[in-house]
N, CA, C and O atoms as a printed pandas DataFrame, in Angstrom:
     atom_number atom_name residue_name chain_id  residue_number  x_coord  y_coord  z_coord
0              1         N          MET        A               1  103.573   99.081  114.712
1              2        CA          MET        A               1  102.721   99.986  113.996
2              3         C          MET        A               1  103.379  101.260  113.917
3              4         O          MET        A               1  103.192  101.947  112.913
4              5         N          ASN        A               2  104.200  101.709  114.935
5              6        CA          ASN        A               2  104.741  103.145  114.785
6              7         C          ASN        A               2  105.962  102.964  113.863
7              8         O          ASN        A               2  106.119  103.875  113.050
8              9         N          TYR        A               3  106.851  101.963  113.839
9             10        CA          TYR        A               3  107.457  101.669  112.644
10            11         C          TYR        A               3  107.025  102.039  111.556
11            12         O          TYR        A               3  107.519  102.949  110.891
12            13         N          PHE        A               4  105.821  101.215  111.180
13            14        CA          PHE        A               4  105.094  101.511  110.061
14            15         C          PHE        A               4  104.737  103.019  109.618
15            16         O          PHE        A               4  104.992  103.559  108.542
16            17         N          LYS        A               5  104.046  103.576  110.794
17            18        CA          LYS        A               5  103.827  105.121  110.637
18            19         C          LYS        A               5  105.132  106.019  110.269
19            20         O          LYS        A               5  105.112  106.913  109.423
20            21         N          ALA        A               6  106.096  105.702  110.915
21            22        CA          ALA        A               6  107.471  106.365  110.576
22            23         C          ALA        A               6  107.875  106.202  108.839
23            24         O          ALA        A               6  108.327  107.093  108.120
24            25         N          LEU        A               7  107.552  104.780  108.454
25            26        CA          LEU        A               7  108.098  104.371  106.989
26            27         C          LEU        A               7  106.962  105.553  106.343
27            28         O          LEU        A               7  107.367  106.563  105.768
28            29         N          ILE        A               8  105.765  105.305  106.502
29            30        CA          ILE        A               8  104.467  105.778  105.714
30            31         C          ILE        A               8  104.795  107.410  105.630
31            32         O          ILE        A               8  104.476  108.073  104.644
32            33         N          ALA        A               9  105.473  107.973  106.790
33            34        CA          ALA        A               9  105.738  109.413  106.870
34            35         C          ALA        A               9  107.056  109.786  105.607
35            36         O          ALA        A               9  107.152  110.842  104.982
36            37         N          GLY        A              10  107.709  108.917  105.526
37            38        CA          GLY        A              10  108.976  109.206  104.636
38            39         C          GLY        A              10  110.223  109.186  105.522
39            40         O          GLY        A              10  111.285  109.524  104.998
40            41         N          GLU        A              11  110.205  108.831  106.793
41            42        CA          GLU        A              11  111.370  108.939  107.742
42            43         C          GLU        A              11  112.262  108.159  107.029
43            44         O          GLU        A              11  111.939  107.136  106.426
44            45         N          LYS        A              12  113.483  108.665  107.091
45            46        CA          LYS        A              12  114.842  108.048  106.517
46            47         C          LYS        A              12  115.502  107.440  107.837
47            48         O          LYS        A              12  115.437  106.215  107.936
48            49         N          ALA        A              13  115.953  107.949  108.575
49            50        CA          ALA        A              13  116.672  107.826  109.972
50            51         C          ALA        A              13  115.804  107.447  110.883
51            52         O          ALA        A              13  115.657  108.147  111.885
52            53         N          ILE        A              14  115.046  106.233  110.703
53            54        CA          ILE        A              14  113.919  105.687  111.833
54            55         C          ILE        A              14  114.609  105.518  113.300
55            56         O          ILE        A              14  114.047  105.802  114.358
56            57         N          SER        A              15  116.056  104.955  113.155
57            58        CA          SER        A              15  116.699  104.715  114.409
58            59         C          SER        A              15  117.297  105.947  115.102
59            60         O          SER        A              15  117.830  105.796  116.202
60            61         N          SER        A              16  117.254  106.873  114.660
61            62        CA          SER        A              16  117.508  107.987  115.355
62            63         C          SER        A              16  116.790  108.382  116.495
63            64         O          SER        A              16  115.570  108.221  116.535
64            65         N          THR        A              17  117.513  108.962  117.575
65            66        CA          THR        A              17  116.547  109.152  118.906
66            67         C          THR        A              17  115.349  110.318  118.405
67            68         O          THR        A              17  114.177  110.149  118.741
68            69         N          GLU        A              18  115.656  111.197  117.791
69            70        CA          GLU        A              18  114.464  112.078  117.573
70            71         C          GLU        A              18  113.199  111.582  116.695
71            72         O          GLU        A              18  112.117  112.156  116.818
72            73         N          VAL        A              19  113.368  110.498  115.807
73            74        CA          VAL        A              19  112.383  109.977  115.025
74            75         C          VAL        A              19  111.886  108.881  115.980
75            76         O          VAL        A              19  110.734  108.470  115.842
76            77         N          MET        A              20  112.639  108.409  116.889
77            78        CA          MET        A              20  112.041  107.153  117.696
78            79         C          MET        A              20  111.421  107.916  118.707
79            80         O          MET        A              20  110.519  107.249  119.212
80            81         N          HIS        A              21  111.517  108.943  119.173
81            82        CA          HIS        A              21  110.765  109.748  120.253
82            83         C          HIS        A              21  109.413  110.112  119.612
83            84         O          HIS        A              21  108.314  109.823  120.086
84            85         N          ARG        A              22  109.647  110.794  118.454
85            86        CA          ARG        A              22  108.282  111.222  117.561
86            87         C          ARG        A              22  107.611  110.260  117.542
87            88         O          ARG        A              22  106.458  110.481  117.911
88            89         N          TYR        A              23  107.874  109.036  117.207
89            90        CA          TYR        A              23  106.788  107.947  116.629
90            91         C          TYR        A              23  106.956  107.082  117.903
91            92         O          TYR        A              23  106.812  105.868  117.757
92            93         N          GLN        A              24  107.227  107.536  119.064
93            94        CA          GLN        A              24  107.002  106.418  120.270
94            95         C          GLN        A              24  107.584  105.212  120.078
95            96         O          GLN        A              24  107.145  104.221  120.662
96            97         N          ILE        A              25  108.539  105.152  119.319
97            98        CA          ILE        A              25  109.153  103.745  119.079
98            99         C          ILE        A              25  110.200  103.351  120.246
99           100         O          ILE        A              25  111.009  104.213  120.587
100          101         N          SER        A              26  110.217  102.107  120.860
101          102        CA          SER        A              26  110.697  101.959  122.336
102          103         C          SER        A              26  112.261  101.584  122.154
103          104         O          SER        A              26  113.163  102.001  122.880
104          105         N          SER        A              27  112.395  100.801  121.157
105          106        CA          SER        A              27  114.093  100.558  121.138
106          107         C          SER        A              27  114.300  100.191  119.400
107          108         O          SER        A              27  113.381  100.035  118.595
108          109         N          THR        A              28  115.593  100.123  119.153
109          110        CA          THR        A              28  116.010   99.740  117.957
110          111         C          THR        A              28  115.682   98.167  117.777
111          112         O          THR        A              28  115.488   97.783  116.624
112          113         N          THR        A              29  115.607   97.263  118.793
113          114        CA          THR        A              29  115.390   96.185  118.571
114          115         C          THR        A              29  113.960   96.142  118.134
115          116         O          THR        A              29  113.614   95.197  117.425
116          117         N          SER        A              30  113.131   97.011  118.458
117          118        CA          SER        A              30  111.602   96.855  118.114
118          119         C          SER        A              30  111.405   97.190  116.586
119          120         O          SER        A              30  110.573   96.692  115.828
120          121         N          ILE        A              31  112.417   98.206  116.287
121          122        CA          ILE        A              31  112.595   98.554  114.629
122          123         C          ILE        A              31  112.642   97.371  114.023
123          124         O          ILE        A              31  111.724   96.962  113.313
124          125         N          PHE        A              32  113.969   96.570  114.309
125          126        CA          PHE        A              32  114.390   95.435  113.437
126          127         C          PHE        A              32  113.224   94.401  113.505
127          128         O          PHE        A              32  113.030   93.801  112.448
128          129         N          ARG        A              33  112.452   94.098  114.502
129          130        CA          ARG        A              33  111.524   92.992  114.608
130          131         C          ARG        A              33  110.435   93.625  113.771
131          132         O          ARG        A              33  109.873   92.823  113.027
132          133         N          SER        A              34  110.094   94.614  113.727
133          134        CA          SER        A              34  109.127   95.155  112.880
134          135         C          SER        A              34  109.330   95.110  111.326
135          136         O          SER        A              34  108.523   94.686  110.499
136          137         N          LYS        A              35  110.460   95.585  111.122
137          138        CA          LYS        A              35  110.851   95.449  109.867
138          139         C          LYS        A              35  110.767   94.023  109.394
139          140         O          LYS        A              35  110.024   93.733  108.456
140          141         N          ALA        A              36  111.605   92.998  110.096
141          142        CA          ALA        A              36  111.484   91.672  109.728
142          143         C          ALA        A              36  110.298   90.976  109.291
143          144         O          ALA        A              36  110.189   90.173  108.364
144          145         N          VAL        A              37  109.069   91.576  110.424
145          146        CA          VAL        A              37  107.799   90.930  110.202
146          147         C          VAL        A              37  107.086   91.619  108.871
147          148         O          VAL        A              37  106.457   90.888  108.106
148          149         N          LEU        A              38  107.176   92.777  108.660
149          150        CA          LEU        A              38  106.880   93.337  107.355
150          151         C          LEU        A              38  107.423   92.833  106.118
151          152         O          LEU        A              38  106.721   92.733  105.112
152          153         N          ILE        A              39  108.826   92.462  106.150
153          154        CA          ILE        A              39  109.588   91.861  104.994
154          155         C          ILE        A              39  109.064   90.632  104.849
155          156         O          ILE        A              39  108.767   90.302  103.701
156          157         N          LYS        A              40  108.802   89.566  106.072
157          158        CA          LYS        A              40  108.043   88.501  105.699
158          159         C          LYS        A              40  106.907   88.397  105.016
159          160         O          LYS        A              40  106.687   87.565  104.136
160          161         N          ASN        A              41  105.994   89.429  105.493
161          162        CA          ASN        A              41  104.711   89.472  105.088
162          163         C          ASN        A              41  104.336   90.206  103.596
163          164         O          ASN        A              41  103.222   90.460  103.139
164          165         N          ASP        A              42  105.700   90.455  102.998
165          166        CA          ASP        A              42  105.528   90.869  101.707
166          167         C          ASP        A              42  105.142   92.337  101.465
167          168         O          ASP        A              42  104.824   92.795  100.367
168          169         N          ILE        A              43  105.206   93.009  102.603
169          170        CA          ILE        A              43  104.767   94.433  102.757
170          171         C          ILE        A              43  105.704   95.255  102.410
171          172         O          ILE        A              43  105.492   96.198  101.649
172          173         N          LEU        A              44  106.950   94.968  102.975
173          174        CA          LEU        A              44  108.119   95.529  102.432
174          175         C          LEU        A              44  109.139   95.018  101.842
175          176         O          LEU        A              44  109.263   93.808  102.032
176          177         N          ASP        A              45  110.035   95.586  101.090
177          178        CA          ASP        A              45  111.089   94.995  100.177
178          179         C          ASP        A              45  112.456   95.694  100.770
179          180         O          ASP        A              45  112.518   96.889  101.058
180          181         N          ASN        A              46  113.530   94.771  100.906
181          182        CA          ASN        A              46  114.723   95.102  101.371
182          183         C          ASN        A              46  115.966   94.688  100.340
183          184         O          ASN        A              46  116.722   93.718  100.406
184          185         N          LYS        A              47  115.917   95.642   99.477
185          186        CA          LYS        A              47  116.803   95.408   98.162
186          187         C          LYS        A              47  118.042   96.575   98.229
187          188         O          LYS        A              47  117.903   97.798   98.245
188          189         N          ALA        A              48  119.232   95.824   98.259
189          190        CA          ALA        A              48  120.320   96.866   98.530
190          191         C          ALA        A              48  120.542   97.573   99.616
191          192         O          ALA        A              48  121.292   98.544   99.708
192          193         N          SER        A              49  119.771   97.003  100.604
193          194        CA          SER        A              49  119.996   97.555  102.105
194          195         C          SER        A              49  118.976   98.726  102.027
195          196         O          SER        A              49  119.206   99.635  102.824
196          197         N          GLU        A              50  118.002   98.865  101.302
197          198        CA          GLU        A              50  116.925  100.078  100.964
198          199         C          GLU        A              50  115.524   99.577  101.345
199          200         O          GLU        A              50  114.956   98.653  100.763
200          201         N          ILE        A              51  115.122  100.131  102.170
201          202        CA          ILE        A              51  113.665   99.564  102.347
202          203         C          ILE        A              51  112.669  100.190  101.495
203          204         O          ILE        A              51  112.705  101.415  101.387
204          205         N          SER        A              52  111.602   99.388  100.748
205          206        CA          SER        A              52  110.808  100.243  100.000
206          207         C          SER        A              52  109.361   99.497  100.211
207          208         O          SER        A              52  109.487   98.447  100.841
208          209         N          PHE        A              53  108.295   99.742   99.905
209          210        CA          PHE        A              53  106.964   99.072   99.664
210          211         C          PHE        A              53  106.891   98.400   98.525
211          212         O          PHE        A              53  107.176   98.928   97.450
212          213         N          GLN        A              54  106.464   97.050   98.651
213          214        CA          GLN        A              54  106.484   96.157   97.428
214          215         C          GLN        A              54  105.247   96.598   96.677
215          216         O          GLN        A              54  105.169   96.310   95.483
216          217         N          ASP        A              55  104.048   97.425   97.401
217          218        CA          ASP        A              55  103.182   97.653   96.624
218          219         C          ASP        A              55  102.843   99.216   96.754
219          220         O          ASP        A              55  102.058   99.522   97.652
220          221         N          PRO        A              56  103.296  100.103   96.044
221          222        CA          PRO        A              56  103.282  101.711   96.195
222          223         C          PRO        A              56  101.578  102.048   96.356
223          224         O          PRO        A              56  101.163  102.915   97.124
224          225         N          ILE        A              57  100.801  101.311   95.602
225          226        CA          ILE        A              57   99.282  101.650   95.852
226          227         C          ILE        A              57   98.996  101.225   97.768
227          228         O          ILE        A              57   98.386  101.938   98.564
228          229         N          TYR        A              58   99.315  100.578   97.909
229          230        CA          TYR        A              58   99.249  100.158   99.648
230          231         C          TYR        A              58   99.788  101.163  100.444
231          232         O          TYR        A              58   99.326  101.478  101.541
232          233         N          ALA        A              59  100.969  101.785   99.800
233          234        CA          ALA        A              59  101.647  102.689  100.879
234          235         C          ALA        A              59  100.805  103.827  100.575
235          236         O          ALA        A              59  100.370  104.333  101.609
236          237         N          TYR        A              60  100.396  104.447   99.441
237          238        CA          TYR        A              60   99.498  105.457   99.235
238          239         C          TYR        A              60   98.365  105.263  100.066
239          240         O          TYR        A              60   98.089  106.170  100.852
240          241         N          TRP        A              61   97.591  104.148  100.032
241          242        CA          TRP        A              61   96.367  104.127  100.837
242          243         C          TRP        A              61   96.553  103.997  102.507
243          244         O          TRP        A              61   95.766  104.394  103.366
244          245         N          SER        A              62   97.725  103.378  102.674
245          246        CA          SER        A              62   97.993  103.559  104.144
246          247         C          SER        A              62   98.295  105.146  104.618
247          248         O          SER        A              62   97.984  105.668  105.689
248          249         N          LYS        A              63   98.860  105.625  103.703
249          250        CA          LYS        A              63   99.044  107.231  104.103
250          251         C          LYS        A              63   98.116  108.101  104.163
251          252         O          LYS        A              63   98.080  109.061  104.933
252          253         N          THR        A              64   96.955  107.666  102.973
253          254        CA          THR        A              64   95.759  108.785  102.954
254          255         C          THR        A              64   94.981  108.448  103.519
255          256         O          THR        A              64   94.459  109.329  104.201
256          257         N          GLU        A              65   94.391  107.078  103.640
257          258        CA          GLU        A              65   93.333  106.617  104.443
258          259         C          GLU        A              65   93.153  106.014  105.746
259          260         O          GLU        A              65   92.167  106.104  106.477
260          261         N          PHE        A              66   94.586  105.184  106.006
261          262        CA          PHE        A              66   94.256  104.306  107.205
262          263         C          PHE        A              66   95.054  105.299  108.268
263          264         O          PHE        A              66   94.475  105.422  109.347
264          265         N          PHE        A              67   96.162  105.944  108.133
265          266        CA          PHE        A              67   96.698  106.879  108.888
266          267         C          PHE        A              67   96.301  108.516  108.996
267          268         O          PHE        A              67   96.879  109.312  109.736
268          269         N          ALA        A              68   95.302  108.802  108.186
269          270        CA          ALA        A              68   94.940  110.136  108.023
270          271         C          ALA        A              68   93.859  110.514  108.975
271          272         O          ALA        A              68   93.580  111.673  109.279
272          273         N          LYS        A              69   93.097  109.115  109.553
273          274        CA          LYS        A              69   92.186  109.311  110.562
274          275         C          LYS        A              69   92.499  109.912  111.875
275          276         O          LYS        A              69   91.612  110.047  112.719
């Protein structure tokens, strides 16, 4: 969930120490696992080594409704 929060916030260097600390991400291994699960479940898309949301409306909803609380 913390990886997802970082993505929603627009972080680019999620595996950097600063970002991992800010979002309480425990390790780079957890980032890779989270990314794989989100890609497998068709939430994220990994084209040309760039992560993006498959549904921009879902990303907007997550940012404005789910994580805004």
